[in-house]
Structures are given as C-alpha cells and as structure tokens.
N, C-alpha and C positions, 0 to 999 in steps of 0.2 A: 227639660230645660225650664218649663213653666215653674215647677216647684223650687227649682234652684233660684230663679230670679225673684220669686215671692220670698224666699228665705233671706236673700240678700237685702231686700227691702225691709225686713223685719227689724234690722238694726236702726235704720233711719231712712227717710225718703231720699231718693236720688234720681238723677237723670240718667238716660241710656248710656251715655259716654262713661259715666262713673261706674255703672253696673258692668259694662264691658271691661273696663279696666280691673275691677275687682276679680272678675272671672279669670281674665288672663293672668293676673298675678297668682291666683290660687292654682291654676293649671300649669304654671311654669312653661316650659317649652311646648307642651301640647296646646297651650292657649294661643300660640302664634297662628294656628291654622283656623281658629275660630272665625266663622263669617260674621262680619260687623252687623250686617242686616238682620241676622237672626235675633238679636236682642230686641230690635225695634218691632219685629213681626210678633215676638213673644209678648211684649208690652202691649201691642194693640189687642192681641187676643185676651190678655188678662183683664184689660179695661172692659172689653165687650162682655166678658164673663162676670163682671162686677166684683172682681177680686182686688183690683187697684183703682185708685183715682189718679187723675193727672191734672195738673194746673200749670199755666205758663208762669215762668219765672223770668225776670228781666236778665238779659245778657249783659255782659261787659261791653264797653265801647268797641272792642275789636272782635267780639263774638256775638252771634245771634242769640235771640231768646231760646231758652230751652223748656222743655216739659219736665216738671218734677213729679215723680210718681211716688205714691204711698199706699200701703196696705189698707184695705177695708176691713171690717170685722170678719167677713167672710174669708178674705185672704189670709187673715191671721189664723182662722180656724184650719184652713187647708195646710198651712205651714206646719201647725201642730200635728195634724194627722200625718203629713208626710215624715216628719221626724220620727214618729213612732212605728212607721212601716217597716217590716222586716222581710220583705220579699227578696228572695235570692234564688238562683243566681240571675244576674242581669248580665247581658252580653257586654256592657260598657261599664267599667268600675269608676269612671269619671263622675257619674252622678253621685255615687256614695262618697267619693272623696270631697265633692263640692258640699255634700250634705254636712260632713264634719266640719269643713271650713266655715260654712255659713253658720252652723249651730254655735261654734265657738266664738266667732266674730260677733254675732249678735246676742251672745249669752242666752241662747234659746234652750240649749240642753248640753249636758256634758258629753263630749265626743267619745270619752272612754266607755260611758254607759251605752251609747249608741253602737259602738264597736262590739261590746259584750252582747247586746241583744242580737246583732247580726250573726255573731259567732254561734250563739245557741241555736239559731235557725239553720245555719250551714251544717253544724254537727247533726242536727236532726235529720236533715236531708241526706247527709253522708251515711248515716247509719241505715237509712231506708235504701239508698242506692247500693250499699255494700250487701245488704241482705238479698236484694234483687239480683245483683251480679253473681252471688253464690248459688243461685237456683240452677242446678244441673239440667233441669228440663228446658232451659231456655236455648233458643236458636243461637248458635255461635256468632252469627252476624249481629243479632240484637245484643249478645253478650258483649261484643266489641264496643258497641255504643255505650252500654252501661259502664264498661271499663273507663271509657273517656269521661263520663260523668263523674266517677269516683275520683279520678285524676284531677279534674277541673276543681272539684269541691276541696280536695286536699290542697291544692295550690291557693285557693280562696282563703282557706284557713291560715295558711302561712302568711298571705298578704294582710289579713286581719290582725294577726299577731304583730306584724310590723307596724301597722296602723296603731295598735294599742301602746306599743313601746314609744313611738314618736309622741303621741298625744299625752301619755303619762309623763314623759320628760318635759314636754312644753308646759303642762299644768304645774309641775313641780318647779320649774323655773320661773314661772310668770304669774 
C-alpha cells in the first residue's frame, strides 16, 4: 500500500481524500471495500519515514483545511525502485494492477514494459517449477504443491497477457 500511495503522489501532490478516490477508481468494484482510514495511516507512516512531506492547505468555506502530501527525493527514489521490482508471485494482484495504473497516470513508466518485465520473471519461475515438478524422486504430497505452483504461474501468465492487451490498446488509443 505504501508504494502505491507514493506512486500516486508522483503525478502531483494530493490530499488523502483525493488519493483514496484515485485508488477506488483504479480498483473498480474491489475499491468499494477499501478501508478509508488505511490511506491516512499509510500517509502518516510515509511522513515519519521521510518519504513524503505534508502541509496544510486552506479548505473551502464548507470544508475543513486539508493536508496536502508531496514526495520527497527519497520518496521519488522509492517509487522508481518499486516500478522496476519484478518479484512474483504475490498473493494479491491488486498491487501490480495499481502499479500499472500509477505508472501510466503519472507517466513514470510504460505499463506494457512493466508487464513484459513481470512476464519474463513469471516465465523463469514457471520453468523452474516445471523442472522441479517433473522430478520423479519427489514425494507425491510435495509434488501436489508443485503442481499448484505451476498452475498458479500459468494463470498469472494469462492474466499478464490480458494486461498487456489492455494497456497496448489504451496506449494506441490515447
């Protein structure tokens, strides 16, 4: 969550309510279950870590003052590092989806290139898992786990192909 918030601040400074709205929009129906307080807890942690700064902005007559958050140079470095990370698999694909949205929105990286890097990593892991699963000396119970890993990685590859199709279409259209 911290990296997603940082990446969303890379486009422009924002207050918590705006960030929450951007994340909800990016997640569609899954965003409806997002805990509103999670954004503010994350912003507090990022400020304590020196990754963002916050300053009070005047509110409108019918709204209270708000804190506007912006990246520090250390925060920008962390966003750059996060965008190039290709760790996989993660139990929650939401973070990778938000990475693509944030990268495209803030023009930090090409989402298709990010998908391609992830695909190469998943393919490498799939080859390793398939090799291990073919080992006849493996205990059948452990073999069942390896079969599950292979199936999960194949599904992840299919999803990454769908991501590439969508982001390629968006890039061509916009």
